[in-house]
MARLOPA-302210 format. One record per atom (N, C-alpha, C): x, y, z; residue in one letter. Coordinates in steps of 0.1 Angstrom, whole numbers, plus 2048, in hexadecimal, padded with zeros to 3 digits. Layout:
residues N
XYZA ...
//
This chain:
residues 418
2F4E8BC2EM 2F3E89C1FM 2F6E97C19M 2FFE97C0FS 302EA3C08S 2F7EA8BFFS 2F7EB5BFCP 2ECEBABF3P 2EBEB3BE6P 2F7EAFBE0I 2F7EA7BD3I 2F0E9ABD5I 2F3E93BE1E 2EDE86BE3E 2DEE87BE5E 2DAE92BECK 2CBE95BEEK 2C4E96BE1K 2CBE9EBD8I 2C4EA0BCAI 2C3E93BC3I 2CEE8BBC3K 2CEE7EBBDK 2C3E75BC2K 2C1E75BD0N 2B7E6DBD6N 2A9E72BD2N 2A7E7FBD2Q 29AE84BCDQ 297E81BBFQ 2A1E81BB6N 29FE7EBA8N 29CE6FBA7N 2A3E67BAFK 2A0E58BAFK 292E55BB3K 28DE5CBBEN 27FE5ABC3N 275E5FBB8N 278E6ABB1A 26FE6FBA7A 26EE65B9BA 27AE5FB97I 27AE55B8DI 272E49B91I 275E44B9ED 26EE39BA3D 25FE3BBA3D 25AE47BA6F 24CE49BA7F 246E49B99F 24DE4FB8FI 248E50B81I 247E41B7CI 250E39B7FK 24FE2AB7CK 244E24B82K 240E28B8EY 236E22B96Y 228E25B92Y 226E31B8BI 219E36B87I 213E2BB7EI 206E28B80G 200E1EB77G 1F3E18B7EG 1F5E12B89P 1E9E0CB90P 1DEE16B92P 1E1E23B96G 1D7E2DB99G 1D0E31B8CG 1D7E33B81L 1D1E36B75L 1C9E2BB6FL 1CDE1FB71L 1C6E13B6DL 1B8E13B73L 1B8E17B80V 1ABE18B88V 1A3E24B83V 1AAE2FB80T 1A4E3BB7CT 19BE39B70T 19FE31B66V 197E2FB5AV 18AE29B5DV 189E22B69G 17CE1CB6DG 172E26B71G 176E32B74F 16CE3DB77F 16DE48B6DF 173E45B62I 171E4EB56I 16DE46B4BI 161E40B4CD 15CE36B43D 14EE3AB3ED 148E33B35P 13BE37B30P 130E39B3BP 131E31B46G 127E33B51G 129E41B57G 136E45B59N 139E52B5EN 134E5DB54N 136E5BB48W 131E64B3EW 122E66B3FW 11BE5BB40A 10DE5CB41A 108E63B4EA 10FE60B59A 10BE66B66A 10FE74B66A 11AE78B61N 11FE86B61N 116E8FB58N 113E89B4CI 10BE91B43I 0FDE93B48I 0F8E88B4FA 0EAE8AB55A 0EBE94B60A 0F6E94B68A 0F7E9EB73A 0F8EADB6DA 100EAEB63G 102EBCB5EG 0F6EC1B56G 0F0EB8B4ES 0E6EBCB45S 0D9EBEB4CS 0D6EB7B57Q 0CAEB9B5FQ 0CBEC3B6AQ 0D7EC4B70Y 0D8ECCB7CY 0E3ED7B7CY 0E9ED9B70G 0F3EE3B6EG 0FFEE0B76G 104EEAB7EY 110EE8B86Y 10DEE2B94Y 100EE0B97S 0FBEDDBA5S 101ED1BABS 105EC7BA3L 10AEBABA8L 119EB8BA7L 120EC3BA4L 12FEC3BA4L 134EBEBB1L 12DEC2BBCW 132EBEBC9W 133EAFBCBW 12BEA7BC3M 12BE99BC4M 138E93BBEM 13EE9ABB4I 14AE96BAEI 155E98BB9I 155EA4BBFS 15FEA7BC9S 15FE9DBD5S 152E9BBDBL 151E92BE6L 155E84BE2L 150E7FBD6S 154E71BD2S 162E70BD0S 169E7ABCBT 178E79BC9T 17FE78BD6T 17BE80BE0V 182E7FBEDV 180E71BF3V 173E6CBF2M 170E5EBF6M 179E54BEFM 17AE57BE2L 182E4DBDAL 191E4DBDDL 197E58BE0I 1A5E59BE3I 1A7E51BF0I 19FE53BFAV 1A0E4CC07V 19EE3DC05V 193E39BFEL 190E2BBFDL 19AE24BF4L 19EE2ABE9Q 1A7E23BE0Q 1B5E21BE6Q 1B9E2BBEDH 1C6E2ABF4H 1C5E1FBFFH 1BAE1FC06N 1B8E14C10N 1B8E06C0AN 1B1E05BFFA 1B1DF8BF8A 1BFDF4BF3A 1C6DFDBEEA 1D4DFABEAA 1DDDF7BF6A 1DADFFC01H 1E1DFCC0DH 1E0DEEC12H 1D4DE8C10L 1D2DDAC13L 1DADD1C0BL 1DADD4BFEG 1E2DCCBF4G 1F1DCCBF7G 1F6DD8BFAI 205DD9BFDI 209DD3C0AI 201DD5C14A 205DD0C21A 203DC1C23A 1F9DBBC1CT 1F6DADC1ET 1FADA4C13T 1FBDAAC07G 1FEDA2BFBG 1F2D9BBF6G 1E6D9FBFBK 1D9D99BF7K 1D0DA4BF1K 1C8DA0BE7C 1BEDAABE3C 1B2DAABECC 1A9DB3BEAL 19DDB4BF3L 195DA8BF4L 193DA1BE8S 18BD95BE8S 192D8ABEFS 19FD88BEEE 1A6D7EBF5E 1A5D80C04E 1A7D8DC08A 1A6D91C16A 198D8EC1CA 18ED91C15I 180D8EC19I 17ED7FC1BI 183D77C11T 182D69C12T 189D63C1ET 195D69C21A 19DD63C2CA 199D68C3AA 192D73C3BN 190D7AC48N 182D7DC4CN 178D78C44T 16AD7AC48T 162D6DC48T 157D6DC4FR 14FD61C4FR 149D5EC42R 146D51C3FP 141D4DC32P 134D54C2EP 12BD57C37W 11ED5DC33W 121D6CC2FW 12BD72C35I 12ED80C32I 135D80C24I 13FD78C22R 146D78C15R 13DD74C0AR 133D6BC0DN 12AD66C03N 120D71BFEN 11FD7CC06I 117D88C02I 120D92BFBI 12CD94C00I 134D9FBFBI 13AD9CBEEI 141D91BECT 148D8EBE0T 13FD8CBD4T 133D85BD5P 12AD84BCAP 124D92BC6P 121D9ABD0S 11CDA7BCDS 127DB0BC6S 133DAEBCAA 13EDB5BC3A 140DB1BB5A 13EDA4BB2I 13FD9FBA4I 133DA5B9DI 127DA6BA3A 11CDACB9DA 11FDBBB99A 126DC1BA2A 12ADCFBA0A 133DD0B93A 13CDC6B92S 145DC6B87S 13DDC4B7AS 133DBBB7BV 12ADB9B6FV 123DC5B6BV 11DDCCB76S 116DD9B73S 11FDE3B6CS 12CDE4B71T 135DEDB6BT 138DE9B5CT 13ADDCB5AA 13DDD7B4CA 131DDAB43A 125DD9B48V 119DDDB40V 11ADEBB3AV 11EDF4B43A 11FE02B3FA 12BE04B35A 136DFDB38E 142DFEB2FE 13FDF9B21E 13ADECB21I 138DE6B14I 12DDEEB0CI 123DF2B13L 118DF9B0CL 11DE07B07L 126E0DB0EG 12CE1AB09G 134E17AFDG 13CE0CAFDG 143E09AF1G 13AE06AE5G 12FDFFAE8A 125DFCADDA 11FE09AD7A 11CE12AE0I 116E1FADCI 120E26AD3I 12DE25AD6A 138E2CACEA 139E25AC0A 138E18AC0L 138E11AB3L 12CE15AAAL 121E17AB1N 115E1BAAAN 117E29AA4N 11DE32AABM 11FE3FAA6M 129E3FA9BM 134E36A9CL 13EE36A91L 13AE2FA85L 134E23A87F 131E1AA7BF 122E16A7AF 11AE1CA82K 10BE19A81K 108E0AA84K 111E04A8CL 10FDF6A90L 103DF6A9AL 0FADECA99P 0F0DEAAA4P 0F7DE8AB2P 0F1DEDABCL 0F7DEDAC9L 0FADDFACEL 0F2DD5ACBK 0F5DC7ACFK 101DC1AC8K 102DC4ABBI 10EDBFAB4I 11ADC6AB9I 119DD3ABBG 124DDBAC1G 129DD6ACEG 11FDD2AD7A 122DCDAE4A 12ADC0AE3A 126DB8ADAL 12DDABAD8L 13CDADAD3L 13DDB7ACBL 14BDBAAC6L 154DC0AD1L 14EDC9AD9V 155DCEAE5V 159DC3AEFV 14FDBAAF1T 152DAFAFAT 15DDA6AF4T 15DDA3AE8A 168D9BAE2A 176DA2AE3A 176DAFAE0V 183DB6AE1V 188DB7AEFV 17FDB9AF9T 182DBAB07T 188DADB0BT 182DA2B08L 187D95B0CL 194D91B06L 196D95AF9W 1A3D93AF3W 1AED9BAFAW 1ABDA8AFDL 1B5DAFB04L 1B8DAAB12L 1ADDA5B18Q 1AEDA0B26Q 1B7D94B27Q 1B5D8BB1DF 1BCD7EB1DF 1CAD7EB17F 1CED89B11T 1DBD8AB0AT 1E5D94B0FT 1E0D9EB17N 1E9DA9B1BN 1EDDA7B2AN 1F9DABB2DS 1FEDACB3AS 1FADB9B41S 1FCDBAB4EY 1F8DC6B55Y 1FEDD3B4FY 20BDD2B4CK 213DDEB47K 20DDE2B3AK 20ADD9B31K 205DDCB24K 1F7DE3B25K 1EFDDDB2EI 1E2DE3B30I 1E3DF1B36I 1ECDF2B3FE 1EEDFFB46E 1F1E0AB3BE 1FAE07B32K 1FEE11B28K 1F2E15B1FK 1EBE0BB1BI 1DFE0DB12I 1D5E16B19I 1D2E13B26I 1C8E1AB2DI 1CCE28B31I 1D9E2AB34I 1DEE38B37I 1DCE40B2BI 1DFE3AB1FG 1DDE42B12G 1CFE46B10G 1C5E3CB13F 1B7E3FB12F 1B3E4BB1BF 1B7E4AB28V 1B3E54B32V 1B9E62B2DV 1C5E62B28S 1CBE6FB24S 1C3E75B18S 1BEE6DB0FL 1B7E72B03L 1A9E77B08L 1A2E70B10I 195E74B15I 196E81B1DI 1A0E81B26G 1A1E8CB2FG 1A5E99B28G 1AEE98B1EL 1B2EA4B17L 1A6EAAB0FL 19EEA1B0AS 193EA6B02S 189EAFB0BS 186EAAB16F 17CEB1B1FF 183EBDB26F 18FEBCB2AL 196EC7B31L 198ED3B28L 19BED0B1BV 19DEDBB11V 190EE2B0FV 185ED9B0EE 178EDFB0CE 173EE9B15E 176EE7B23I 170EF1B2CI 178EFEB2CI 183EFEB25I 18AF0BB23I 183F13B18I 17DF0CB0EI 177F13B03I 168F17B05I 160F0FB0CV 152F12B0EV 151F1CB1AV 145F22B1BH 142F2BB26H 13EF24B32H 146F25B3DV 143F1FB49V 142F29B54V 137F29B5CN 136F32B67N 13FF2DB73N 14BF31B73W 155F2CB7CW 151F2FB8BW 14BF3AB8DG 147F3DB9BG 13DF34BA0G 133F31B98S 128F27B9CS 12EF19B9DS 137F16B94A 13DF08B94A 145F06BA1A 14DF11BA4A 156F10BB0A 14EF0EBBDA 143F15BBEQ 13AF13BC9Q 134F05BCAQ 12FF00BBFN 129EF3BBFN 132EE7BC0N 13FEEABBEW 149EDFBC0W 14AEDBBCFW 146EE5BD8F 148EE3BE6F 13BEE4BEEF 130EEABE9V 124EEBBF0V 119EE2BEBV 115ED8BF4P 10CECEBEFP 0FEED4BEDP 0F7ECFBE3S 0E9ED2BE0S 0E2EC6BDBS 0D5EC6BDDY 0CDEBABDAY 0C1EBEBD2Y 0C2EC2BC5P 0B7EC6BBDP 0ACEBBBBDP 0A0EBFBBBA 095EB5BBBA 096EABBB1A 095E9EBB5G 095E93BACG 0A3E8FBA8G 0AEE94BAFS 0BBE92BAAS 0C2E86BB1S 0BCE7FBBAM 0C2E75BC2M 0C8E69BB9M 0C0E65BAFT 0C5E5ABA6T 0D2E5EB9FT 0D2E6BB9AV 0DEE70B94V 0EAE71B9DV 0E7E76BA9I 0F1E77BB4I 0F8E6ABB6I 0EFE5FBB8M 0F4E52BBBM 0FBE4CBAFM 0F7E50BA3S 0FEE4BB97S 10CE51B96S 10DE5EB9AV 11AE65B9AV 123E5EBA4V 11EE5BBB0L 125E55BBBL 12AE47BB6L 121E3FBB1G 125E32BACG 12EE32BA0G 12EE3CB98A 136E3DB8DA 144E41B91A 146E48B9CV 153E4CBA0V 159E42BAAV 152E40BB5V 156E36BBFV 151E28BBCV 158E21BB4M 153E14BAFM 159E09BB7M 150E00BBCP 154DF5BC5P 15FDECBBEP 15DDE9BB1H 166DE0BABH 174DE6BAAH 175DF3BAAN 182DF9BA9N 18ADF8BB6N 183DF7BC1L 189DF4BCEL 190DE6BCEL 188DDCBC9F 18EDCFBC8F 19ADCFBBEF 198DD6BB3L 1A2DD6BA9L 1AFDDCBADL 1AEDE8BB4H 1BADEFBB9H 1C2DE7BC3H 1BBDDFBCBS 1C2DD7BD5S 1CADCCBCES 1C5DC8BC2E 1CCDBDBBAE 1D7DC3BB2E 1D4DCDBAAI 1DEDD1BA0I 1EADD8BA7I 1E8DDDBB3I 1F4DE3BBAI 1FFDD9BBCI 1FBDCCBBCQ 205DC1BBEQ 20CDBEBB1Q 209DC4BA6S 211DC2B9AS 21FDC9B9CS 220DD2BA6R 22DDD8BAAR 233DCEBB4R 23EDC8BB1K 244DBEBB9K 24CDC4BC4K 24BDBFBD1W 253DC4BDCW 255DB9BE6W 25DDBCBF0N 25FDB3BFBN 256DB6C06N 24CDAEC08L 242DB0C13L 248DAFC21L 254DAAC22Q 25ADA8C2FQ 261DB5C34Q 263DBEC2BD 26BDCAC2DD 262DD6C30D 262DDBC3CD 259DE6C40D 25CDF2C38D 269DF5C36V 26EE01C2EV 268E01C20V 269DF5C1AV 264DF4C0CV 255DF6C0CV 24DDF0C15I 23FDF1C16I 23BE00C18I 242E07C21R 23EE15C23R 241E1DC17R 24CE1AC10K 24FE22C04K 244E1FBF9K 240E12BF8Q 235E0FBEFQ 228E16BF2Q 225E17BFFL 219E1EC03L 21AE2DC00L 225E33C01K 227E41BFEK 225E43BEFK 22CE3BBE7F 22AE3CBD8F 21CE3ABD4F 216E2FBDAE 208E2CBD7E 1FFE37BD9E 200E3EBE5F 1F7E49BE8F 1F9E54BDEF 205E57BDAA 208E62BD0A 202E5EBC3A 203E52BBFD 1FDE4DBB2D 1EEE4EBB3D 1E8E49BBET 1DAE4ABBFT 1D5E58BBFT 1DBE61BC7F 1D7E6FBC8F 1D7E75BBBF 1E3E74BB4F 1E4E7ABA6F 1D9E75B9DF 1D7E68B9CS 1CEE61B93S 1C0E65B96S 1BCE66BA3M 1AEE6ABA6M 1ABE78BA3M 1B5E81BA5I 1B4E8FBA1I 1B2E91B92I 1B9E89B8BV 1B6E89B7CV 1A8E85B79V 1A3E7BB80G 195E76B7EG 18BE81B83G 18EE88B8EW 186E93B92W 185E9EB88W 190EA2B82A 190EACB78A 188EA9B6CA 18AE9CB67I 183E98B5BI 174E97B5DI 170E91B69N 162E8FB6CN 15BE9DB6EN 162EA6B75S 15DEB4B76S 15BEBBB69S 165EB9B60A 164EBFB53A 158EBAB4BA 154EADB4DM 149EA8B46M 13CEAFB4BM 13BEB0B58I 12FEB7B5DI 12EEC6B59I 13AECCB59L 13AEDAB55L 136EDCB46L 13BED2B3EM 138ED3B30M 129ED0B2EM 123EC6B35A 115EC3B33A 10CECEB38A 111ED5B43A 109EE1B48A 109EECB3DA 115EEEB37A 116EF9B2EA 10FEF6B20A 110EEAB1CV 10AEE6B0FV 0FBEE3B10V 0F7EDCB1AF 0E9ED7B1BF 0E0EDFB25F 0E5EE0B31F 0DDEE6B3CF 0DAEF5B38F 0E4EFCB34Q 0E2F0BB31Q 0D9F0DB25Q 0D8F03B1CN 0D0F04B10N 0C3EFCB11N 0C1EF6B1EK 0B4EEFB20K 0B2EE3B17K 0BDEDCB14I 0BCED0B0BI 0BCEC3B14I 0B2EBBB12Q 0B0EAFB1AQ 0B9EA4B13Q 0C1E9DB1BV 0C9E92B16V 0C2E85B18V 0C0E7DB0ET 0BAE70B0FT 0C2E64B0AT 0CEE68B04K 0D7E5EB00K 0E5E63B00K 0EFE5AB02L 0FDE5EB04L 102E65AF7L 0FDE61AECE 103E66ADFE 101E75ADEE 0F7E7BAE5Q 0F5E89AE5Q 101E91AEAQ 109E8AAF2A 115E91AF8A 11FE95AEEA 11FE90AE2E 129E93AD8E 129EA2AD5E 11EEA9AD7V 11EEB7AD5V 126EBFADFV 12AEB9AEAM 132EBFAF4M 140EC2AEFM 144EBAAE5L 152EBCADFL 151EC5AD3L 145ECAACFG 144ED2AC3G 14DEDFAC3G 14DEE6ACFP 155EF3ACFP 163EF0ACCP 169EE5AD0L 177EE2ACEL 17AEDBAC1L 171ED2ABDL 174EC9AB1L 16BECBAA5L 161ED3AA6G 159ED6A9BG 152ECAA95G 153EC8A88S 14DEBDA81S 153EB0A85S 15FEB0A8BS 165EA3A8FS 161E9FA9DS 158EA7AA3A 154EA4AB1A 14EE96AB3A 145E92AAAS 13FE85AABS 149E7AAAAS 152E7AAA1I 15CE70AA0I 165E6FAACI 16AE7AAB0I 173E7AABCI 16CE76AC8I 15FE7AACAF 158E76AD6F 156E67AD6F 152E62ACAA 150E53AC9A 15CE4BACBA 168E50AC6L 174E49AC9L 178E49AD7L 176E55ADEA 179E56AECA 170E4DAF4A 163E4CAF0L 15AE44AF7L 15EE35AF5L 162E31AE9L 166E24AE6L 172E20AEFL 17CE29AEFF 188E27AF7F 185E25B06F 17CE2EB0BA 178E2DB19A 170E20B1CA 168E1CB12G 160E10B14G 169E03B14G 172E02B0BV 17BDF6B0AV 184DF6B16V 18AE02B19A 194E02B24A 18EDFFB31A 182E04B34S 17CE02B41S 175DF4B41S 172DEEB36S 16DDE0B35S 178DD7B3AS 184DDAB36I 190DD2B3AI 191DD3B49I 190DDFB4FT 192DE0B5ET 186DD9B65T 17ADDAB5FA 16FDD3B66A 171DC4B65A 176DBFB5AG 179DB0B59G 184DACB63G 18FDB4B64M 19ADB2B6DM 194DB1B7CM 18BDBAB7FA 186DBBB8CA 17EDAEB8FA 175DAAB85G 16DD9EB87G 176D92B88G 181D91B80G 18BD86B81G 192D86B8FG 195D91B94S 19CD92BA1S 193D8EBACS 186D93BACI 17DD8FBB6I 17AD80BB7I 178D7BBABY 174D6CBAAY 180D64BAEY 18CD67BAAA 198D60BAEA 19AD61BBDA 197D6DBC2G 199D6FBD1G 190D66BD9G 185D62BD4I 17CD59BDBI 182D4BBDDI 18CD48BD4F 193D3BBD5F 1A1D3EBDBF 1A3D4ABE1S 1B0D4DBE8S 1BBD4EBDES 1B8D53BD2E 1C2D54BC7E 1C4D62BC2E 1D0D65BBEH 1D3D72BB8H 1CDD72BA9H 1CBD7FBA4Y 1C7D80B96Y 1D3D7BB8DY 1CFD72B85D 1D9D6CB7BD 1D1D67B6FD 1D2D6EB64I 1CAD6BB59I 1CCD5DB53I 1D6D57B57S 1D8D49B53S 1D1D3FB5DS 1CCD44B68N 1C6D3CB72N 1B7D3AB6FN 1B2D2EB71K 1A4D2BB6DK 19AD34B74K 19CD37B81H 192D3EB88H 192D4DB84H 19ED52B81T 19FD60B7CT 198D61B6ET 19AD57B66K 194D57B59K 184D56B5AK 180D4EB64A 172D4CB66A 16CD59B6BA 173D60B74G 16ED6DB79G 16CD78B6EG 176D78B65V 176D81B59V 16BD7EB50V 169D71B4DL 15ED6DB44L 151D6FB4AL 14FD6DB57I 142D6FB5DI 13FD7EB5CI 148D87B5FT 146D95B5FT 142D9AB51T 14BD97B47I 149D9DB3AI 13DD97B33I 13CD89B33L 132D83B2BL 124D85B32L 123D86B3FT 116D89B45T 111D97B41T 11BDA0B41A 118DAEB3DA 113DAEB2FA 119DA7B26A 115DA7B18A 107DA1B16A 104D96B1EV 0F6D91B1DV 0ECD9BB22V 0EFDA2B2DI 0E5DACB32I 0E2DB6B28I 0EDDBBB20I 0EBDC5B16I 0E2DC1B0BI 0E1DB4B09M 0D8DAFAFEM 0CADB1B01M 0C7DB4B0EF 0B9DB7B12F 0B6DC5B16F 0C0DCEB14V 0BEDDCB17V 0B6DE3B0DV 0ACDEBB12S 0A3DF2B09S 0A7E01B08S 0ACE07B13S 0B0E15B14S 0BEE16B19S 0C8E17B0FP 0D6E17B13P 0DAE22B1DP 0D5E2EB1BY 0D9E39B24Y 0D4E37B32Y 0C8E32B34K 0C3E2FB41K 0CBE23B47K 0CEE1AB3FC 0D6E0EB43C 0E4E13B49C 0EAE1CB42L 0F7E22B47L 0F5E28B54L 0EBE30B56L 0E8E37B63L 0E6E2DB6EL 0DDE23B6CY 0D9E1AB76Y 0E4E10B7AY 0EDE0DB70S 0F8E05B73S 102E0CB7DS 103E19B7CQ 10CE20B85Q 105E21B93Q 0F8E23B93M 0F0E24B9FM 0F2E17BA7M 0F2E0BBA0F 0F3DFEBA7F 101DFEBAEF 10BE04BA8L 118E03BAEL 118E0ABBCL 111E16BBDS 110E1DBC9S 109E15BD4S 0FFE0DBD0I 0F8E04BD9I 100DF9BDFI 109DF4BD6Q 112DE9BDBQ 11EDEFBE4Q 121DFBBE1L 12DE01BE8L 12EDFFBF7L 123E01BFFP 125E00C0DP 12ADF2C11P 126DE7C0AF 12ADDAC0DF 13ADD9C0CF 13FDDFC01T 14DDDEBFFT 155DE7C09T 14FDF3C0BV 156DFDC14V 157DF7C23V 14CDF2C28F 14CDEDC36F 155DE1C37F 156DD9C2DS 15FDCDC2DS 16EDD2C2DS 170DDCC25Q 17EDE1C24Q 182DE7C31Q 179DEFC37I 17DDF5C44I 180DEBC4FI 178DE0C4FY 17ADD6C59Y 188DCFC57Y 18BDCCC4AL 198DC6C47L 1A4DCEC4AL 1A4DDBC45T 1AFDE4C46T 1B1DE9C54T 1A7DE8C5DS 1A8DECC6BS 1ACDE1C74S 1ADDD5C6FS 1B0DC9C77S 1BFDC7C77S 1C5DC7C83K 1D3DC4C85K 1D6DB6C82K 1CCDADC83K 1CED9FC7FK 1D1D9EC70K 1CADA6C68V 1CCDA6C5AV 1D8DAFC55V 1D9DBBC5BM 1E2DC5C56M 1EFDC6C5EM 1EFDC0C6AG 1FBDC2C73G 1FDDD0C77G 20ADD5C76K 20DDE3C7AK 208DEDC70K 203DE8C64F 1FEDF1C5AF 1EEDF3C5BF 1E8DEFC66A 1DADF1C67A 1D7E00C68A 1CAE03C65N 1C6E11C64N 1C9E18C71N 1CDE25C70S 1CEE2EC7BS 1C0E33C7FS 1C0E3AC8BR 1B3E3FC8FR 1ADE49C84R 1B6E51C7FL 1B2E5BC74L 1ACE53C68L 1B3E49C64D 1AFE41C59D 1A1E3BC5BD 1A0E35C67K 193E2FC6BK 188E3AC6BK 18BE45C70G 180E50C71G 17CE54C63G 185E56C5AL 182E5AC4CL 17AE4FC45L 17EE43C47L 178E38C40L 169E36C46L 168E36C53W 15AE35C58W 151E40C54W 157E4DC53L 14FE58C4EL 14AE56C40L 153E51C38I 14FE4EC2AI 145E43C29I 146E39C31A 13CE2EC32A 12FE33C36A 12EE3BC40V 122E41C45V 11BE4AC3AV 123E52C33V 11EE5BC29V 118E53C1DV 11FE48C19V 11BE40C0EV 10EE39C12V 10DE34C1FT 101E2EC23T 0F5E37C24T 0F7E43C29I 0EDE4DC29I 0E7E51C1BI 0F1E52C12L 0ECE55C04L 0E4E4ABFEL 0E8E3DC01N 0E0E32BFDN 0D2E32C03N 0D1E35C10L 0C4E36C16L 0BCE41C10L 0C2E4CC0DA 0BBE57C07A 0B6E53BF9A 0BEE4BBF2L 0B9E46BE5L 0ADE3DBE7L 0AEE34BF1F 0A2E2BBF3F 096E33BF7F 098E3DC00A 08DE46C04A 087E4DBF8A 090E52BEFS 08BE59BE3S 083E4FBDAS 088E43BD9F 081E39BD1F 073E36BD6F 072E35BE4L 065E32BEAL 05BE3EBE8L 061E4ABE9T 059E57BE8T 053E57BDAT 05BE54BD0D 057E54BC2D 04CE4ABC0D 04DE3EBC6R 043E34BC5R 036E38BCBR 037E3FBD7I 02AE43BDEI 024E4FBD7I 
//
């Protein structure tokens, strides 16, 4: 191949990859949502930079798990829910898929509640009325938009939110030496286990693993062509890696901002609305409006992805792909979004609800992770694309770490009770 042909080939690959970007960012918005905001603000305001390591650890886990979930979708043409239905015993799938739908509902609670808090900040609407409005808008977008339209909307939301926080950390005073150390050195401040698990659940979200295995199939290819599959896997990993690093940067920026604004000034955070002051140094008197708009965008966008995940999981139980015109997909979306809206009607402490909703995700996570490892390691399911020894080792390590953290949370809960 001549130098000119090599350059043309490289340019073609670059253009193909740019066209391919989307599924990863669609998943990314799921962990840059109101639940994340609450978990990150709690981490930064209560423990300063001490829990930054959890963002790093969670992101590494996330890259491996999300790539593995997409790997399943590309190699088999099935989403995680379909694969569980086809390849596990009834009693196993009857535990995993309903708990995954419950995780989608828990996610939707945080997203809709975040949007309702934003509407309260902007228009003084009561939270319950705001929640109903967010629910209605989410369902309208869910039932009228294609994947590509939703992807463009969500990428725009992620860009706006990310830019706000990343610019902020340049302006405020951050102890970068301490931050750099805490990104890589684990620490467990007294009483921090609930927040640690909230951060884990807010980043490594079970419903996103189901969702990624589904939406990766919106990119059409020939599953009989090994060359095409390997090219898709290569592009998918690059898309996932890029998108998850974007998420790492934004989540880290939230903790850094909360540490600088709240922890250093010994301000206790009891509601999400307090976080508007984090944008003060950049936006001045406009901080409240911009924060509320970003929160509203995040709430609506991530409510859509939660609904999509619920629809995908429920349709998969009937061995069907996600298709918004299909009755099972519609049922899954409605179960997820409407159940979340009903739960919000009984919420007395929105901020605590946001935190606990994320903690529940971390509790469900082992069920999804162990199922995913079993499926993607099976040659019967994956054929020649089954996990390598290195993949298996990384995945089992992640599964063990997640399980240990859940046991630590349970132990912490028992200790507090005693």
